[in-house]
N, C-alpha and C positions, 0 to 999 in steps of 0.2 A: 536443554529441557529435555527432560527424562519421562515426563507423564503431563496429560492435561487434566486439570481439576475442574476448570470453568471455562467458558466462551464469553467474550463481551464484544456485543454488537454496537458499532457506531456508524450514523448516518453523516457522512464529512462533504462538505461543499467548499471548494476551491475557485477562485477567481479566475478569468480568463487569462491567457498569456502569463501564468505563474510557473517560475521555475524551481520545483520542489526541492531541489538540492538532492545530492547523495546520502542516504541514511541507513541505519540498521535498526531492527526491531528487537525485542528480548523475548519473541516468541512468533511462531509461524503466523503469518495473516493471510485471510483469503479474503478475497473481495468481489462484488460486481457492480460494476458501472449502472447507473441508474439512467443518467443521463448525461449529455456532453462526451468529451473525448480526451485523453491524455495520450503523451508519448513515454512508452513504458520500458525499461531496461534494467535487468538483473546482471550486476558486474560489467563484463564487456561482452556479454551476449547480443543478440539480435534485438534491434529495437523495433516497438511493435505498437501501431495505433489501436488504443482500445477504446470502443465506442459502446452506447447503450446495450445493455444485454451479454458484453462480454465480461470473462471472469478472469481473475489474476491470482497469482501465488507468490508470496513474499518469505523466502524461508528465514527461521530465527538466523541472527548472525551474519547473514551474508549481505552484502553492501547493493542495496536498490540504486543505480545509477541515474533514473530518470523516473519521475512520475511527474511530468509536465504538462500542464493544462494547455490546450490549443487555443485557437482565437475564440473559442467559447468555454462558460464555465463548466466545471463537472461536479455532479452528486454522485458519490458512491456509497455502498455498504461494506463495512470493514467488520471482518469476523477474526478477533484477537484472541487466539488458543493459548490459554494461560494455565501454568502451575500454580497449586496452593497458596494461596496469598499473593501472589503476583499481580500487576495491574500491567496495563498495555503501557511500553516506552518506546519511544524513539528517540536515537543519538545521530545527529548530523555528522557527517564525515568531511574531512577538507577535499 
């Protein structure tokens, strides 16, 4: 990604005890946890527990190893930074 022409904002809800699965986005994603909590990990980095009010960053093209809900549901705002004509994409890795 070389430039950002627009940002799409989405409110996303995920049920409790959901394993998100390793994934990659086509553009950088910033987010804010509104309620609930998740276990968050980029690559082999440190696992963090994110709670209401916490922010996160998922770089474009980098594996997000964990975005797993805890024993409570999570609601977060995701800000997807996108090139001209692009839409947010997620690709699950094995």
